[in-house]
N, C-alpha and C positions, 0 to 999 in steps of 0.2 A: 504493500500500500504506500509506504514511504521509503525512499531510498536516497540517502545522502552519500555523495561520493567526493572524496578529497576536498571537503569544505574548508576553506580558509576565509577569515575575516580580519582585515587590518584597518585600523582607524588612523587617520592623520591627526596628530596633535601638535601643539606648540613645541613639544620636546622631541618631536620625531614620530615615526610610525609605531603604533602599538598593535600587536597581533593578538586578537582575542580567541580565535579558533585556528588550530594548526592541523590540517589534514584529517578532518573528521570523516569516518566511514561508518554508516549506521543504517541498518535495515529494520523496519518496523512492519510486522505482518498485519494483514487486514483483521480487524476485530480485537487486536491486542490492547491491553492497557500497559503502556510502556513507560517506565519511570526513568527520568534523567536526574541524577542527584549530584550535587557539588557544593563546595563552600562558596561564600560570597566572592564574586570576582573570578570564578572558575571558568565562566563562559556559557553557563547553561541557559540564561535568558537570551543571550545573543543567538545561541543555537536554535531555540524554539522560534525566534523571530525570523530566522532564515528559512524555516519551514514554510511560513506563509509570505515570505519575501517582504516583510516589514523592514527587514535588513537584507540588503542584497549582498550575497557572498562575494568576496574579492576573487575567489577561485572556486571551482567545483560545480557540481550539478545537484539540483533538488528535484527529485521526481516524486510527484504525488498522484496516485491513481493513474499511472502511466504517462503523465505529462511532465516534461522538464520545464519547471516554472522559470528557470533562468533564461529560457529561449523564447518566452512569450512576449508579445507586444503588450503595451499598457492596457489596451482594451481586453485582450485575451487574459491577462493576469487578473483584472477585476472580475471577470467571469469565473475564473478558476477559484478565486478566493471565496466565492459563494459556497463552495463545498468544504471550506475550512473555518470552523467556528473557534472562537478564542475566549477564554475566561481569564480575567485579570485579578491580580492580588487585591487591589483597592477598588474593585467593582466597576469603576468608570461609568456610573449611571448619570443620567441627566437629572439634576436636582429639581428642575422646574417642570418635569414631566411625571405623570403618574406611572405606576408599575406597568399598566397595560400599554401606555405610550412608549415606555422604554423598550418593552419587548417588541412592539410594532415598528420601532425605528428602522431596523435594517430592511424590513419589508416595504416600508414607504420609500426608502432609497431605491429599491428595485422597481418601484412603480406598480406594486401589486394592488389588486382591487380592494375596495373597502370590505366587501364580503369575505374575501379570502383572508385579509388581515384579521378581521374579527374572529373568524373561525380558528385560525392558526393560533392567535394569542390565547383564546379560551383553552385550546388543547394543551398549550405549553404551560399555562399557569396551573392547570389540573395536574400535569405531569410533575411539576416541582412543588406541589402542595401549597400554592398561593392563590387559589381561585377566589378566596374571600378578600384578597388584598389588591384587587385590580385597580381600584380608584384611589388608593393611598399613594403618598409620595415617599421617596427614599428616606427623608428625614424621620418618617414615622416608623421605619423598619429597624429591626435588629441587624447586626452584622451578618448573621446566617441567612436571614431573609433577603438582604441585599444581594448576597452571593447567589441565592436561588434565582433572583431576577436576572442576574448576569448570566447564569446558565441557560435560562429560558431564552434570553436574547441571543445567545450564541447558537442556539438550536433553531432559530426562526427560519433560516434559509435551507433547512434540511441538509446540514453538512454531513459529509462522510468521515471527516476528521474533526476531533475536538482537542484543542490545545489548552492546557491548564498551566498558567504561569504563576506558580506560588499561590494557587487559588485558596489555600486554607491557612496561610501563615499569619493572617491578620485576625484569625478566629481563635476562640478558646477551645480547649481540648474536646469538650462534649459536642460543641457545634461542628468542629472539624470532623468528628466521627460521623455526624449526620450528613454532612456535605459529601464526604467520601463514599458513604453508603448510597447516596443519590447518584453520584457519578458512576458507580459500579452498576447500579440498577439501569441507568440510561444506556450504558455500554451493552448490557445484556438485551434490553428491550429493543433498542434501535440499531444494534449491531455496528456501533460506531468504533472507529479506531481512536483511542485516546492516548495522548502524550502528556505526561505529568512531569512538570519541572518542580523540584523541591530541594530543600536542604535538610529535610527531616526523614530519617530512615523509617520511622513509624508509618509515614504515609506510604512509602514504597511497600512495606511489609503488608499493610492492610488491603491494598487494592491492586497492586501491579502484578503482572505475569512475568515481565522481564524488566531488567534494569541495566542502565549504563552509568558508570561512575566517571564524571568528567573532572579533570584536575589540570589547572593551568593551561586550558585550551585544548587538551587532548583527552581521548577516551582511555582512562587508566584500566578499566575492567568492565566486562559486560557478560550477561548470561541470564538464565532464569533466576528469579528471586531466590528460589530454594538453593540453587547452586552457589550463588554469591553469598548468601547468608551462612551456609554450612561450610563453605570452603573459600573464604576470601583470600586473594593472593597479594594484593597491594596494600601498603601501609595506610593509604587514604581510605580504602574500603574497610579495613579493620578498625580504623578510627570511627567511622560512621556506625558500624555494627556494635562497637563497644558501648555506645550510648544506650542500646537496648539490652545487650548481653554483656554483662560485666566481665572484663578481662583482668580486673584488679585482683591481686592476691588477698585472701582474707586477712583481717586486721592482725591476727596472731602471728602471721608470717610476713606481713608487709615490711619491707626495709631490710629483711634478712638476706644473708649471702646465699645466692643460688649456685649450686654446684652440679655440674654434669656427671661427676663421679660419685660413687656411693660414699655416704658419710654416716658412720655408725650413730644411731640415735636420732637421725634426722628423718623427716618424712619425704617420700617421693611424691611430689605433687603432679597431678594430671588434670588436663581439661578433657572431658569426654563429651562427645556429641552423639545424640541418638536421633535417628531419622526414620520415619515410617514405622513399620511394625516393630523395629528394635526399641522404639520409645516405650512400648508396653512390656517388653521382656524383662524378667527379674534378673538381669545380668549381674548386678552387684550382689544381690542376695545369694545367687549361685556361687559367685566367687568367694564370698565370705564363708560359705559352708565348705567349699573345696579347700580353702586355705585358712583354717582357723588360727594358725600361728602368725598370720599377717594382720596387724592392726589396721583397720580401714576406717577412715573418718570422712564423712561427707561435709564439705566446707561451704558449698554453694550449689544451688540447683533450681531450675525452673523448667516448666513444660508449657509449650505453646503450639500454635499451628501456623504454617505458612502454606497458603493456597490449599487448605484442607489437609495438608500432610502433617502428622504429628512431628514435633521437633523439640528435643530436649537438650539441655546443656547443664553440665555439672562439673564442679571442681572437687576432687577427692585427694586425700592424703593416705599413703600406705607406708607402714613402718614395720620393720622386721629384719631378719637375716637377709643378706643380699640375694642369695640363691632363691629364697622363697618369694621375695619381692619381685625378682625377675620372672619367676614362674607365674606369679599372679598377673604380671603385665602381659606376658605371652598369652595367657588365657583370655584376657580382654581383647587382644589383637585377633585371636582365633574367632572370637564372637562377632567380628567384623564391625566393631565400633570404630568411630574416628576418634583417635586419642592423640593429644598433644602433650608430650612430656615437658613439664616446666623445669624440673630438676629437683635435687635434694635441698630441702630448706628446713632449718631447725625452728621450732616454735620459740617465741621470745622468752617464754618461761621455762624453756628446756635447758638442761646442762649436759653438754656432750662429754663423752668419756675422753 
């Protein structure tokens, strides 16, 4: 549905050229909810504005639904943009227009008939849950309601693609959850391709099927949300994920010396990841029964779902004779868990021999 090839974007400034995007290659399939996440200044907003050509790339091609937008005339581009809706962070509503008039605005620009506009506006306000607010003004609405108006307006022209530029970052957590649920519902009902720009990993986790991590103008990592969450490769990706899945050592071990070699009396700390059916398997209980001479301590754990797939994460400590700890570790490996060995660390209140 969307194919970006070798996209570069360079801005001319008083201090010389600044390159915001550096050779971006990205393919987004029809019907996907695709997340693009990055820190402020990483280039994510520039990237999404290249998709609808609000920013024209310095180099590269932007193909949407089979058309290379970089090769269209101004008139052809205006026509192509009708199939690309956009939701903005700060709503961008007309303060002097009612809710219904805001939704009708793009239809009026198209020259649609009054009957068509009335029918379409009614349908869209029903879809976003604002049928009773048609005659109110933006100042009378909450932030979440304003964003619902923005979503209805973005859908007015029956787009095939919906771009969401930090659409929930100005909202509180509960309202964010309701807006994300609405976007997901619209994706399913209307079979839209949705591109979500955000700096929040929770947004990616909640609704996206795939994700690309952008860092300093390049794609650092991309894949399914499950793949990226369970096996992040780049430091920037691990940083984003750590906000949701703690990578910090428990307080009793924090600041202690980490050794790759066996240290008598210290704990071997492991991060364990459980995916799918393994999340329900009593792996640790089985290991404890099998190796009663190894002391096992659970230091952190949580269980969640990503795209309806059970996903668990845990930090454990194992202490005992080296050969028994090694055997227990081998047992976990055989059970096909994803384990990351942190190393041997002594508790702050421990005294080593």
